[in-house]
Each structure stands twice: as C-alpha cells, then as structure tokens.
C-alpha positions in Angstrom: 113.4 105.3 90.4 111.4 105.5 93.6 107.7 106.4 93.1 106.9 106.7 96.8 105.3 110.3 96.7 103.1 109.1 93.7 102.1 106.0 95.6 101.2 108.1 98.7 99.1 110.4 96.6 97.2 107.5 94.9 96.6 105.7 98.2 95.3 108.9 99.8 93.0 109.7 96.9 91.6 106.1 97.0 91.0 106.3 100.7 89.2 109.6 100.3 87.0 108.0 97.7 86.2 105.1 100.0 85.4 107.5 102.8 82.6 109.1 100.7 80.5 106.0 101.5 80.8 106.6 105.3 78.8 108.8 107.6 80.4 112.2 108.3 80.0 111.7 112.0 81.9 108.4 111.9 84.8 110.0 109.9 85.0 112.9 112.3 85.2 110.6 115.3 87.7 108.3 113.7 90.1 111.0 112.5 89.8 113.1 115.7 90.7 110.0 117.7 93.7 109.4 115.5 94.9 112.9 115.9 94.6 112.8 119.7 96.4 109.4 119.9 99.2 110.3 117.4 102.7 110.3 118.8 104.8 113.4 118.5 102.0 115.1 116.6 102.7 113.0 113.4 99.3 113.4 111.7 100.4 113.6 108.1 98.8 111.6 105.2 101.5 108.9 105.5 100.8 108.3 109.2 97.1 108.5 108.7 97.1 105.9 105.9 99.4 103.6 107.9 96.9 103.8 110.8 93.9 102.9 108.5 95.9 100.1 106.9 96.6 98.7 110.4 92.9 98.8 111.3 91.8 97.2 108.1 94.6 94.5 108.1 95.9 95.6 104.6 99.6 95.3 104.3 101.4 98.5 103.2 103.5 98.7 100.0 101.2 96.8 97.7 101.8 97.5 94.0 99.3 99.8 92.4 98.0 98.5 89.1 97.9 102.0 87.6 101.6 102.6 88.3 102.3 99.1 86.9 100.6 100.2 83.7 102.8 103.3 83.5 105.9 101.2 84.1 104.9 99.1 81.1 104.4 102.3 79.1 107.9 103.5 80.1 109.4 100.2 79.2 107.7 100.3 75.8 109.2 103.7 75.1 112.6 102.5 76.2 112.4 99.4 74.0 111.3 101.4 71.0 114.0 104.0 71.7 116.7 101.4 71.8 115.5 99.8 68.5 115.1 103.2 66.7 118.5 104.3 67.9 120.2 101.4 66.4 118.3 101.6 63.1 118.8 105.4 62.9 122.6 105.2 63.4 122.8 102.4 60.8 121.0 104.7 58.4 123.2 107.7 59.2 126.4 105.7 58.8 125.4 103.7 55.8 128.4 103.4 53.5 128.7 101.4 50.4 132.1 102.7 49.1 130.6 104.9 46.4 130.3 108.1 48.5 131.0 109.5 51.9 129.1 109.9 55.1 128.0 113.5 55.3 128.9 115.1 58.7 126.4 117.9 58.0 123.5 115.4 57.9 124.6 113.9 61.2 124.8 117.4 62.9 121.3 118.3 61.5 119.9 115.1 63.0 121.5 115.8 66.3 120.0 119.3 66.3 116.6 117.7 65.6 117.0 115.4 68.6 117.9 118.3 70.9 114.9 120.3 69.8 112.6 117.3 70.4 114.0 116.8 73.8 113.4 120.4 74.7 109.9 120.3 73.3 109.1 117.2 75.5 110.2 119.1 78.6 108.1 122.2 77.6 105.0 120.1 77.1 105.3 118.7 80.6 105.6 122.1 82.2 102.7 123.6 80.2 100.5 120.5 80.8 100.2 119.4 77.1 99.5 115.7 76.4 100.7 114.9 72.9 100.1 111.2 73.6 97.0 111.7 75.6 94.6 110.0 73.1 96.6 106.8 73.2 96.9 106.8 77.0 93.1 107.5 77.4 92.3 104.6 75.1 94.6 102.3 77.0 93.2 103.3 80.5 89.6 102.9 79.3 90.3 99.5 77.9 91.9 98.4 81.2 88.9 99.7 83.2 90.8 102.3 85.1 88.6 105.0 86.7 89.3 108.7 86.4 91.5 109.6 89.4 94.1 112.2 90.4 96.6 110.3 88.3 95.0 111.8 85.2 96.4 115.2 86.2 99.9 113.8 86.2 99.8 112.4 82.7 101.9 115.2 81.1 104.7 114.6 83.6 104.5 110.8 83.3 104.5 111.0 79.5 107.5 113.3 79.5 109.4 110.9 81.8 108.5 108.0 79.5 109.5 109.9 76.4 112.9 111.0 77.9 113.5 107.5 79.0 113.0 106.4 75.4 115.2 109.2 74.2 118.0 108.2 76.6 117.9 104.6 75.3 117.8 106.0 71.8 121.1 107.8 72.4 122.8 104.9 74.2 121.8 102.5 71.4 123.0 104.9 68.7 126.3 105.4 70.4 126.9 101.7 70.8 126.0 101.2 67.1 128.5 103.9 66.1 131.3 102.4 68.1 130.6 99.0 66.8 130.6 100.2 63.2 133.9 102.1 63.8 135.5 98.8 64.8 134.0 96.6 62.2 134.0 98.9 59.1 136.3 101.5 57.5 133.9 104.5 57.6 134.6 107.4 55.3 133.4 110.8 56.6 133.2 114.1 54.8 131.2 117.2 54.7 129.2 119.0 52.0 126.5 121.6 51.8 124.8 123.6 49.0 125.2 126.8 51.0 128.1 129.1 50.1 130.2 128.1 53.1 133.9 127.8 52.9 136.2 125.5 54.8 137.1 128.3 57.3 133.5 129.0 58.3 132.8 125.3 58.6 135.9 124.8 60.8 134.8 127.7 63.0 131.4 126.0 63.7 133.1 122.7 64.4 135.3 124.5 67.0 132.3 125.9 68.7 130.6 122.5 68.8 133.7 120.9 70.2 134.2 123.5 73.0 132.9 121.1 75.8 135.7 118.6 75.3 138.6 120.6 73.8 140.7 120.1 76.9 139.7 116.5 77.5 140.3 114.9 74.0 142.1 117.2 71.6 142.1 114.5 68.9 138.3 114.8 68.8 138.5 118.4 67.7 138.7 118.7 63.9 141.5 121.0 62.7 141.5 123.2 59.6 143.5 120.7 57.6 140.9 117.9 58.3 138.0 120.1 57.4 139.7 121.3 54.2 140.8 117.9 53.0 137.5 116.1 53.6 135.1 118.4 51.8 133.5 116.8 48.8 131.3 117.9 45.9 128.6 115.9 44.0 130.4 116.2 40.7 134.0 116.3 41.9 136.4 113.4 42.3 138.0 113.0 45.8 141.7 113.8 46.1 143.8 110.7 46.8 145.8 112.5 49.5 142.6 113.0 51.6 141.4 109.4 51.6 143.7 108.5 54.5 141.9 111.0 56.8 138.3 110.2 55.9 137.9 108.2 59.1 139.4 110.8 61.5 136.0 112.4 62.0 134.6 109.5 64.2 135.9 110.9 67.6 134.2 114.2 66.9 130.9 112.4 65.8 131.0 110.2 69.0 131.5 113.1 71.4 129.0 115.3 69.6 126.5 112.6 70.0 127.3 112.1 73.7 127.3 115.9 74.4 124.2 116.9 72.5 122.0 113.8 72.5 122.9 111.6 75.5 123.8 114.3 78.1 120.7 116.4 77.5 118.4 113.4 77.7 120.1 112.3 80.9 119.6 115.8 82.4 116.1 116.1 81.2 115.0 112.7 82.4 116.3 113.6 85.8 114.4 117.0 85.6 111.3 115.1 84.6 111.5 112.9 87.7 112.0 115.9 89.9 109.1 117.7 88.2 106.9 114.7 88.7 107.7 114.5 92.4 107.1 118.3 92.9 103.8 118.1 91.0 102.8 115.1 93.0 103.5 116.8 96.4 101.7 119.9 95.2 98.6 117.9 94.3 98.6 116.2 97.6 98.9 119.4 99.6 96.0 120.9 97.5 93.9 117.8 97.7 90.3 118.6 98.9 90.4 115.5 101.0 93.5 116.7 102.9 91.7 119.9 103.8 88.7 118.0 105.1 91.0 115.6 107.0 92.8 118.4 108.8 89.6 120.0 109.8 88.3 116.7 111.3 91.5 116.1 113.1 91.7 119.7 114.5 88.0 120.2 115.4 86.5 118.5 118.5 83.5 116.2 117.8 80.3 117.7 119.2 77.5 115.4 120.4 74.1 117.0 119.8 72.4 114.4 121.9 69.7 113.9 119.2 68.0 110.5 119.5 67.8 110.4 115.8 71.6 110.5 115.4 72.5 107.5 113.3 75.8 107.0 114.9 74.4 106.5 118.4 71.6 104.0 117.8 70.5 101.5 115.1 68.5 103.1 112.4 64.8 102.4 112.1 64.9 100.5 108.8 62.7 98.0 107.1 62.9 94.2 107.7 65.8 93.6 105.2 68.1 95.9 107.2 67.2 94.4 110.6 69.4 91.9 112.3 68.7 88.4 111.2 69.8 85.0 112.6 72.8 83.7 110.7 72.1 80.7 108.5 73.5 77.2 108.5 76.0 77.9 105.8 78.3 75.4 104.1 80.9 78.1 103.4 82.3 80.8 105.8 84.5 83.5 104.5 86.8 85.5 106.9 87.1 89.0 105.5 90.4 90.8 106.3 91.3 88.3 109.0 88.1 88.6 111.0 88.1 86.3 114.0 91.9 86.2 114.2 93.2 84.8 116.5 90.0 83.8 118.4 87.4 82.3 116.1 84.2 80.9 117.5 83.9 77.1 117.2 80.6 77.5 115.3 82.5 78.8 112.3 85.6 76.6 112.2 86.2 74.3 109.2 84.4 70.9 109.5 83.4 68.1 107.1 80.2 70.0 106.3 81.6 73.5 106.3 84.5 75.1 104.4 86.4 78.0 105.9 87.8 80.5 103.4 89.8 83.8 103.6 89.5 87.0 101.5 90.1 90.7 101.7 92.8 92.4 103.7 96.2 90.9 103.0 94.7 88.6 100.3 95.3 89.6 96.7 92.6 90.0 94.1 93.4 86.6 92.7 93.0 85.1 96.2 89.5 86.8 96.5 88.5 85.2 93.2 89.8 81.9 94.2 87.7 82.1 97.4 84.6 82.9 95.4 85.2 80.0 93.1 85.7 77.6 96.0 82.5 78.8 97.7 80.7 78.4 94.4 81.8 74.8 94.2 80.4 74.1 97.7 77.1 76.0 97.1 76.4 74.0 93.9 75.8 70.9 96.0 73.7 72.6 98.7 69.9 72.8 98.5 69.7 76.1 100.3 72.9 78.0 99.3 74.1 80.5 101.9 77.4 82.1 102.8 78.5 83.7 106.0 81.0 86.5 105.7 82.8 87.3 109.0 83.9 90.9 109.4 85.4 93.0 112.2 82.5 94.9 113.8 84.7 97.9 114.7 85.9 98.5 111.2 83.6 100.3 108.7 82.6 98.5 105.5 85.0 99.3 102.7 84.5 99.7 99.0 86.7 96.5 98.6 84.1 94.5 100.4 81.4 96.0 98.2 83.3 95.0 95.1 83.8 91.5 96.5 80.1 91.0 97.2 79.2 92.3 93.7 81.7 89.9 92.1 80.5 87.0 94.3 76.8 87.7 93.5 77.6 87.4 89.8 79.1 84.0 90.2 77.2 82.4 93.0 73.7 80.9 92.5 71.0 83.6 92.3 69.2 82.3 95.4 72.4 82.4 97.6 71.8 84.1 100.9 74.8 86.2 102.0 75.0 86.9 105.7 77.4 89.6 107.0 78.4 88.7 110.5 80.4 91.4 112.3 82.5 90.1 115.2 83.4 92.1 118.3 87.0 92.2 119.6 86.0 89.3 121.8 83.9 87.2 119.4 82.1 85.6 122.3 80.2 88.8 123.0 77.7 90.8 120.9 79.1 93.9 119.2 77.9 97.3 120.2 74.8 98.9 118.7 76.9 101.7 117.2 79.1 99.2 115.4 76.1 97.1 114.1 74.5 100.3 112.9 77.1 101.0 110.3 76.8 97.4 108.9 73.0 97.8 108.7 73.3 101.0 106.8 75.8 99.3 104.5 73.4 96.4 103.8 70.6 98.8 103.1 72.7 100.7 100.5 73.3 97.5 98.6 69.6 97.1 97.8 70.0 93.3 97.8 67.1 91.3 99.2 69.4 88.3 99.7 71.9 90.2 101.8 71.5 90.5 105.5 73.4 91.4 108.7 73.5 88.8 111.5 75.0 88.9 115.0 76.8 86.1 116.9 76.1 85.6 120.6 77.3 82.7 122.7 73.8 81.9 123.9 72.6 81.6 120.3 75.5 79.2 119.5 74.6 77.1 122.6 71.0 76.9 121.5 72.0 75.8 118.0 74.2 73.1 119.5 71.3 71.9 121.7 69.0 71.8 118.7 71.6 69.7 116.9 71.7 67.2 119.7 68.0 66.8 119.8 
C-alpha cells in the first residue's frame, strides 16, 4: 500500500518545525521567490518540498523512521493474526471421535469476529485509541517526538488491526481446508434453546443467501439439518453418520463471507480513511496557511539599518567572523564545495576530507564523526572545519550533527563553520554570513565559530608555509 500522502504530511510538518529556527524575513523572501519562479503556478506542498530538497541536496523519497515503526507494528499484528487464526480453527474443529463439532459454536464465533471488525472501524472514525498506551510507550522508548503523526494513531491502529484480522481469516480458512482433507470431521448442531430443526434450517438459509446460486451444495437442506442434530444424553442415529461431514462447504463459505470478506472491505476502508484524514490534516496545517501567505504576499523592505537580514548583527566576539584554523579534518556538509573545492581543503597526508549531511544517511554521519575523532586524538590542538553552502540556511540536521559530534570529540575541539559561496574563490555576501553568525550565537558554544574563506587569505597561508 502506498503511503505517499502520509509521507508528504510528515515531510511538510518536519520542514515547518525546522523553519521555526529561521528569521521570518528570510522565510518570506525564500517562499515568495519560489512562488514567483514556479512553473505553471505549481506551488503546492509537494513542489515546495521538492524545491527545498533540491536546495539542501537531500534526495527525495527517504524512508521515514516513524513510518518504518508503523510497518513493524502492522507486521506484528499480521503475524499474530495468522498464528491465532490457525490455533482458533484447530480449537473450533477439535474432534476426538467421542462427540461432534457444534455448528452453533462456530456461527457464534463468526458473529463475534464480525462485531470486533465493526468495532475496530468505529473506533477509527470516532478517534478512540484502544491500543494507545502501548503505542505511546513504544514511541517514547524509541525517542520519537510528538508530531502530527500522533493525530493519525486511531486510523493507523485500525489499519493494523484489520490487517491482523484479514490474516486471521486467511489462516483459519487454510486450516479448515487442510483439516477437511486430512481428517474425517463430524459436524452437528445443538442448542439449549427451544429451537426446532425447521427454525434452525430457516436461519441457515438466511446465512447462505450470498452463495445460494453459486454453490447449491454449500446450502444445508432440511434433511441435513434434521439428521445432524444431537443431544447431550442421546445416542446418534446410525443413518445420520454418513452425512456428518456434509456441513464443511457451508462452514467454509460462511467463514469467507462473514469473516474474510468484511475484513478485506474494512482494511480497504481503513486505508481510504487514513488517506482522507491525512489530506485533511495537511490542508488544515497551520504551516500551510503561513506558507500560502508568504507566497502570495510581496516582501516589503522597511529600509531599517537594524534589519538583521540586510547586515551582519552586532554581536559579541564569539559570533564575529574568525580565521579558519589549521584543521586535520574537514567535513563537507550536504555536498558543500561540489564540484569546485578550494585546494586548501582537499585531502592530503596531514588532512582528512570527510562527508556528512544531505544525501548521507545517519549512519554515514556517525561514521564521519568517528573518523574525525580518530584524527583529532593525535592532534595537539584539535579543530574541525565544517564546509557549508553559504546560500542555504542552517538546518536542524546540522544542529543535531554538531551536538552529536560535540559529545564524542575532545572537549577542547574547535569547530569552525565555513560557508562557501557559489564560487568558493570569492567571499560570501554579508546577508548570507549573517544567518550563520546568528546560528552560531544560538548554539551558545564558545568553541564554535564562523569563518570565511577568501583567495587572498589562502595565498597568505601558503606564503607563510613556504617561509
């Protein structure tokens, strides 16, 4: 089943959360420019996310860990349903030769399954979470933050439960057919209610209405009903023994019609309901309203000299531009410097060039941190240069990467963020550098600085090295 609408909602919600760290003026300019440059007026959430993914270098279609967890939950329900279906049918059809398999018990169990299936659908539509305590404990243990996905838990739980019910029905039907082939099952019917054979036959005719024209042999007639009734204290008639197994087609089709078919229809309905609910949440997302406002409203320049987006902020020394250190490790974040990388940052015998962020996975980021840690362990003044794209705003991914790196690198490690312009040989604009200075200030890390690369500075470094 495709989960594209759900993936779109989660990616949009995550991007809105990341944008909360950015200045409103920057977001307005970015989204207004996207709307003006969009082809054929395609400015929906899907096109907007694709545009931002292209700018950041992140490939589309990455698997969301939260959806992967729900796939595991659905698989667990399916596996449990298949196992329980087999065990339940073995219990219902248990026959040791001393009695008969009661059709009334099987019909009562089928009715119970139908009621449970309908209750599962109702809980999804009213927003009830019968398994919510278990899911909440699982998500907290996995470190998942509260997101818009929480509001879809009733629909996701209903889909998982119906999937387990569908596998329950399939496994039960397969077990029934296998037992019919391997054993000589003896069916009969009995009840403590004052019900005659005619009344019981009437109810069997009603239940068999869906397949009367398809398989007449699966419809019990009055003679079969009359000859297979048994009592606790009565002895069976020898003439009826030959017909004790004629009930199995009726049992098989009743199981298919009232257990399998409802589950199949309801799991389809659950998928449709989940998609509808997902689209509704996306259309009513507060971030979408703000995005449409930014795209439709022109950006006004007040001309204020204090506007943070037009000049570098007047910050303390830790947020001023600093010379980049002579680092033994250089990390290219999200492909910064591709395809033109200044020679001062290429891999040499004394310097290791690593990659992280963007198209790299979380395991690749951790591997880069471990490799840099090995290099820094043998350096008297540990320092790392992180190359970034100056025109792209700092992301929450970079913030998480720096936090993880700070925990594993030596405490005295100096981390230098070095934004590169489109042409790395030239200095980035002041507006671009300003957002990186504000980012460094928000981290409140005295060993984190922002540096700038200029060709003249690299030449001076080379000259000092020759001297």
